[in-house]
N, C-alpha and C positions, 0 to 999 in steps of 0.2 A: 400341668396339662392335664382333662381329663381323658382316661382313656376313652377309643371309638369315635373322634372330634377328628375331622378333616380342614386342615390350615393349609394357604397356601404361601409357597418362602419362594424367593427366587436365588438358586444357588449362585454360590462365588463366582463359578464359569461364565453363568449369564451375565454378570455385571462385567467382568472382564470382557464378555465380546460385547457389551454395549460399549465400552470405550475405543476398544479396537474398530466398530463400527463407525464410531463418529472421527476417529482419527482417519479412515479410509476416505469418510464422504470428505471432510476438510482439504484432503491431498487432492482429492479427483477435481473438487469444484473452484478453490481458489487458483489464482495465476501461478506457475512455477517459474522459476531463477532455472537460469540453464547450470550446468555441470559444473563448469569453470566456477559458476558464480557461487556455489554453495560449498566448494571447497576451497574456505577462505585461509587465509592467517589469523592469529589471535587478533583480539580486540586492539589493542599497542600496534602491533605490525601494522594493520588496517589504518590506521590513524595516520601514523607514521607516513605511511606509502601514498593516501589523499594526499596530504600535505604536502611531498614534496614533488609529485605528480603535477597536479594540478595549480595554475596560474591564473587562467580565466575562470566564466560561469563553467561551473559542472552540468551538463546535460541527462537531466533524470527523466525516466521512464520506467512502464510497467515493471519490468525485467529487473533494472537495477535500484529503483525508488527506494526500497524497505530495506535492502541489505548495502546501501549506502548510507542510509539514516540511521545505522545499527550499529554506527562507528565510534559513538561514544564522542562526538562533536556536536555541536548546535548547528543547525543548518538555517540559513536563510533562502528561501524557496519564493522563486516567481513563478506565476501562473501564466502565461501569453499566449498570443494567438498572430502567426505569419503577416496576417492582413490589417493587424491593430496599431494602427499607425502611433496612439500613445506608448506603445509597446517598441517601435520603432525607433521613435524617437528618444525613449529612454535608453533603448541598448548598449551605446558607447558609455554611457554613466553607470549603468550597472557592471558592465566589464572594469571599468575603473575597481567599482566597489570591491568587486571578487578577487582585481590584482590586488587591491590593498591588504585585503585580511589575508589572502594565502599568502603573501608574501612574508607578512609579520608571521605566519606560522613558520617559515622556513627558518628567517633569522633567528628566534629563539630559537628551533632543533640544532642551529648550526653554532650559537652560543653555549649549549647545553644550559637555557636557562630555564625558568620554570612552565611547563606545557599552559599549566591555566585552562582556562575557559579559550575553545578554538570554534571558530564561526568559521564556515564553509559555504559555500556562494552555490547555489545552483539553480535549474529552470526547469520547467515543464511546459511542452506546448500544448495546453489545455482544449487547442481544436481537435487536436491528433489523439492526445492521452486520455479518454473521456471516460474511463474508470476511473482514475485519479481525483479528474476534474469535478466528476459527481461525488465522490469522496470527500472533497475540501470545499463543496458545495458552491462550486464558482458558478458565478452569474455574471460574471464581468472581466474585462483585462485590461491593464496589467492588474492581478490581485498576488499581495504578500502575504506570508508567513514566517514565524520564525519557530522553528521546531527544535525543542530541546526534549530529547526521549519523547514521552507521550505527553508532554504538555505542548500546546499549541495557541500562538497566540495570533492575532492577525494585524498587521500594520496600516493604518488608513490616514495615514499624515501624509504630507507632501515629498512627492518624486523628485527630490533633489540629493544629491550627493553627502552632503552633511547630515541631512535629516533622518535618512536611512542607516547610516553609519552610525549614528547617535541611538539610534532605536535599536539597531543591532546588539550594541555596546552597553548603553546605560537606562535608557527610557522604557525598555521592555518591560523592566517591573512594577510598570506604573500601569500597563495593559491587563485586565484581567483576561486570565485565560479561557479557552473555548470550555465549557464543563466535559468530563469526558464520555459522558452517555451519548452526547451528540458531536462529539468530536472527530476527527478524521479519522484517528485507532480505537474509538470506541465502537459498541456493537452498532449505531447508526450507520456511521461513517464505513465500516468493514460491510451492514448490509448492502448499502447503495453499489460500494465496487463488485460486489460480487453478482448484484444483478446487472449492475452494467456490461461486467466481463461476459457473462455469460449471453447476454443480447447480444453484444457487438462477435463473439464466435459464432452464435448462430447465424447472424447476418455473412459473419464471411463464408461459414460453410456452405451457404445457400449460394451464395456467388461463385464459389469453388465448382455445385454442381451444375450450376448453368453455363458456365464455362466449358463444361465435357458435353454439353450440347442438350442439357436436359430442358426442358420448359420452367417458367418461373413456378407456375401451377402444381407441377410434379415436383419441383425441388422441394416448394413449400410442404407437400403432402408427404414426402418421403421424412422431413425433417418432425412434421407432427406425428407420424406414425412410429418411427424409432424414440421419440421423446415421450409417447403416451407406453410403447413397450418397455422403455427404460424404467419411466415411473413406478409403474406396475409391479417389474423385477423386483425392483428394489423394496417396494413395499411388502411384497410377499417375504422378502428374504427378512427382512426386521420383523414381520410379525412371528416367522416360523425359532428365530434366534428369543426372542425376547418372551415366548409363550410361556407363563409361569408353571413350574412343573406341580402337581399335585403330591403333600406329603402327610402320610397318616399315621400317627404316633399312638 
């Protein structure tokens, strides 16, 4: 390089700062699990514990959804609503399906058989867990998915014991998985969940302020002001950290 020229270079410390800021941002924005849920035993132990504990349908929510589905098993998940008559009618059958799968797991463990492919059966109250429902693009109840790692398949067959069990065991291979980019575990699904989570958190905070005696207008104004200040502060910090330094050779 010619002497006297001025170039812009980003030092390694700035790159590290970018990574740290990105990690901090994700930690602050994404839903957090409780401390007890993060201190889990190794993968194999978690799977065995779930197998021995659950006989009926496992209730999933925003706190335990991702940690439960990371146990190495395949999960059959139903999104339902308490007011949905179809969900209420199918509930006893779904319990039988869960009992059949979970009992077969326990028999395999007790007989020291080959663990093989295990199917866990869970349910999500879509009317309450709006972030999860948005993440899976739920438009009606009940809706069923078979989740194996990041591979997600939607079940659209008849709601009967034999049909659902056969789908979870065999015919799922005939169903095209949801493309990763638009899947619940891809960028689109995660973005939906994040936006819905942020919205519900703001609503909860607004209600808490109103319960403390503030009017709806004042509570909304405080939230808007706090959001503006937080955004400006974050932008300024990012800008200061990422400004490239001039280097003269």
